[in-house]
Each structure stands twice: as structure tokens, then as C-alpha cells.
N, C-alpha and C positions, 0 to 999 in steps of 0.2 A: 218653601221646603216641602219635598215630596216624601211624606212618611210612609208611603206604600212600598217604597224600594228599600227601606231600612232593613227589613229582614234579610234581603239578599246581600246587602253590604255587610251586615253582621256575620252572615254565613261565610262570606269570603274571608273576612278577618279571622274567623274561627279556624278555617282551613289553613290559613297561613300560619297561625299560631300552632296548629297541630303539626305542621311540617317542621316548624322551628323546634318544637319540643321533641319530635321523633328523631331528627338528625343527630343530635348529641347522643342519643341512645346507642348509636352504632359504634362510637369510640371505645367504650369499655370492651365490646366484643373483640375489636381489633387488638386492644391491649392484652386481652386474655389469650389471644392466639399466639403472640410472640413468645411469652414465657414457656408455653408448651413446646414450641419448636426448639428453643434453647435447652430445655430440660432433656429432650430426647438426645441431643448432641452430647450433653454431659454424661448421660447414661452410657452411651456407646463408648466414650473415652474411658470411663471408669471400668466398664467390662473389659476393654482392651488391656488396661493396666493390670487388672486382676488376672487376665489370661497370660500376660507376660510373666507375672510373679509365679505362676504355676509352670509355664512352659520352660523357662530358663533353668530353674533348678532340676526339673525332670530331665532336660537335655544333658546337663552337666553330669547328673548321676548316671544316666545311661551311657555316656561316654566313658566315665570312670570304670563302670562295670565291664564295658567292652574291652578297655585296655587291660584290666585285671585278668580277663579271661583269655584274650587273644595273645598277649605278650608271652605267657608261659607256653602256650601251644606253639607259637612261632619259634621260640627258643628250643623247645623239645624237638620240633621238626628239623631244625638246623643241627642239633646234636645227632639225631638219627642219620641225617645225610652225611655229616662228617665221619661218622662211624663206619660208613660204607666205602670211604675213600682209602686208598693205599698209595700215599705220596712218597716217591723215592727219588727226589732230585739229588744230583751230586752235591754233597755238602761237606763242611769241615769236620763234622762229628755226628755220631749217633748218640742221642741222649736217652738213657734208660731211667725212667722215673721209678722211685723206690716203692717198695711194698714190704710187708712184714718179713722178718728173718728170725730164726730161732737158734740162738747161740752160734751164729756164723753160717747157718744153713739157710739159704733162701727159701721162702715159703713157695707153695705151688704157683701163686700169682706172680711172684718175682721171677721164678724159674722160667715161666713161659715168656716173660718180657726179655729176659737175658738170652734165651734161645733165639727169639726173633731178632734181637740186635745182632747176635752172632751170625745169623743167616744174611742179614743186610751187610755186615762187614765183609763176609766172604764173597758177597756179590759185588763188592767194590763201590757201594753207595757212599762210604766215607772211610778215611784212613785211620780214624780213631773212634773210641767209644768212651762216653762219659757216664759213669754210674752216679746216682744221686740218692740222697736220703740220710737223715740223722738216725738217732736211736731213742727208744723210750727209756724212761728212768729205770735203772737196774740192769739194762742190757749191757753185754760185754762187747758187742759189735754193732757198728752202724750198718744201715741198709746199703750204703755206698760201698763200704769195705767188703761186705758179704758178696755183693754183686761182682766186684772186681776180682776177688779170689776165685769165684766160680768161672768167670770168663778166662782167667789166666790158667787155672789148674784143670778145669774141665773142658774149656773151649779151645785151649791152645793159642790164645791171643797173646802176642808179646806184651810183657808188662809195661813197656814204654808206650804202648798204644792204648792203654786204659787209664783214664783219669778219674779218680774218685773225688766227689764233692760231698763230704759227709755232713751236710747241713740241711736242716729243715724237717719239721714234722707235719708240714702240709705243702701243697703244691706251690703256693705263692712264695713261701720262705725258700724253698728249694730253687725256684727259678731266679730269685734275687741273687742267690749265691752262684748259680750257674752263669748268670749274666756277667758277674764280676770275673769269673774264671775265663769266660770267652774273651773278654776284653784284655785280660792279662796275656792270653795266648794269641791275641790278634785273630781270633776266629769271628765269623759273622753269621754262619748258617748252620742249622742242625735239623736232623730228622728225629722227631720224638717218638719213642716207643712206649706205649702205655696201653690200657684197655680201650676198646673202641669208643665207649661212651665218654671217655675222659679227653678225647682228642681236641674238641673245640675249645674248651676252657684252657687246656695246656698251651695250645697255639697262641691264644690271646695273651696269656701271661708271659710266654717266651718273647713275643713281639714287643710287649711293654718293657722288657729288659734288654732290648737291643738285638735280639736274635731273629734272623729271618728263618721262620720255622715252617716245617712240613710235619705231617703226622703219618706214621705207618703203624697202625695198631695190631695187636695180637689177634688171632682168630680162634684161639683155643684158651681154655682155662675157665675158672669159676664164673667170671663175669658174663660169659656167653652160654652157660650151660642150659638154661631153661628160659621160656618166655617170661615167667614170673621174675627171674633174676634180672633179665634184660630190662623189663619195665621198671624194676626197683632202681636200677642204675640210671636210667634215663630221667626218672623223676628226681632223683638225688642230684644229678648233674645239672638239671634245669635250675634247681634252687641254688646250687653252687655257682653257676655261671651268673645268675642274676645278682647274687650276693657280691660277687667280685665286681661286676660292671657298675652296679648302683652304689655299693658301699665300700668297695676296695678291699673286701675281706675274703678270706679263703675258708672253705669248709674243712674242718679238721679231718684227718684220715680216720675213718671208722674201722672197726673190726671187719675183717674180710667177710663178704657175703658168699660163703662157700657151702654148697650142699653136697657133701661127700657121700658116695655110695660105698660103704665100707666093704672091703674085700674085693673090689673090682676097680683097680686104678684106671683101667681103660675107660670105663663109664664115667668116672669122676673127672677125667680130663687132667689128672695129676701126673707130672713127669715122674718117672721112676728111676731108681738107681740100678746098679748092675744086677742086683738080686731080684729086681721087679717090684720091690717094696717102695711105697711113697717116700720121697726124700725130705718131706717137710710135714709138720704137724700143724693143723689149723688152730686158730685161736679157740679156746673153749667157749 
């Protein structure tokens, strides 16, 4: 046996053992790398989930705010557009919506509507006129009766050509009654006479009660006196239209929005009697 080569042999064995010992040391490093990759993936997914939980509610809230803002603006624009139309198709009747009356005397607002209906009747738009409106507690006359008397006595319309529907303290009630009267008389179409800003809602209610409706609004009177008054009516009618479409309710008739310039009926837009004095007294 050659003992001189023993150190070399032992050296080779030691190297082999060193390799065998070092190789297993790589496995933990590989195991450590895999969890770190998986951890980064989970982090991205969690951040994505958190992002969705934030984005979805914000998107919904933004959409609701947009609807809440744009819907009234759109309706207001439609009211303004309808107010500028003067629709006069040949129809079965002219429908005069009610307004305040004082012991049988039509208020300025109602007088302007009656005068406009009289002009349409004389122009041959329809062979009959329907006056509409009930009465407040304590009143002796209804709006419909007061309007009919004015058309017959002041306008010279034959009594048989004026139909009074003395029902309703708001537009919806009135049109429900007018719809029944139209069916009884076998009428189907009507031209509505009211203030400009009331045209869109009135047409919608008339059509819901079986009337093919057009609107020919007045161009004079308290509702068109000033920019402030017009803005007030548009805002009010926007709320009234949405209330009807969404809830099926009608806005109650408010006190008239009238800004009378005392002593100058021409500036106030108030129809006058033979003496030149205003024929109606506004609500206090």
C-alpha cells in the first residue's frame, strides 16, 4: 500500500463531500424565491379589490349626482321650448284652464286666458270652448262658471258652445274631469289655453286622460311680466312636471304670482273694463 498518495485521495474525498454538502444549500434559496413571487401576486389582487371597492361606489355616486342635476335642467329646457310654441290644429274644443276668480269676476290671469281662447274660437280653431276649474272653500262661483259667463256675456259666444267643467283645484283633477266630459261628448282633441310655462305639464296630463292635446299659451299677463317671474314659473313647473311623472301627483294651485304696478294697468298687463279700471283684484 502506497501511503504517499493518501493525502491526495483524502483531498478528493473531502472535495466530493464539500460538493455534496453545498448542493443541498441551494434548495432553501429556491424555496424562498417561490413564496416571494406568490406574495407579490396576492398583493396585486388585493390592491385591485381595494380599487374596485373605491371605484364602484364613486362611479355610482357620480352617476346619481349627474342624474339629479341633468334631469331638472333637461325638463326646464323642455318647458321653455314648449312655452315658445303656439299650436293651433283644428280640434274638437278649446280648453281654458282655470285660475282665480273673485265673486264671479275672472282674475287678470284668467281673463287673459279667456281672451286668448276667444281669439282662437273666432279664428275657427275649434267649434266649442271648455272652461275648467272648481272653487275654493267659501267661494260663491267656480272658475269654470266665471269663465263661461265671461265668454258668453263679454265675448258673445253662444251659450251652447261653451261647456263648463266646474271640477278641480289642481291641473290633474281638472283634466280627469275634462277627460270624462270629452268621452261623454265623443270628442278626442283639444287645444289647451294656459300660461306658457304650464303647457308641457298640461299636455302630458291631457294625453293621460285620452285627449289628443296641443297647447296655445297666452303671451300676456302676470306670468310673463318680468324675467324673475318667468324664472319662478319655470322652476315651479319643473318641480310640478317631475312630481307628476315620478309620483303621479299634481302641484296645488298657488296664489298668483302677480306684480301689479298700481295705477298703470297697461304696465301691469291687466285687462281693463269699460272705465279703464282693472276688472279683477289679485290675491292679497
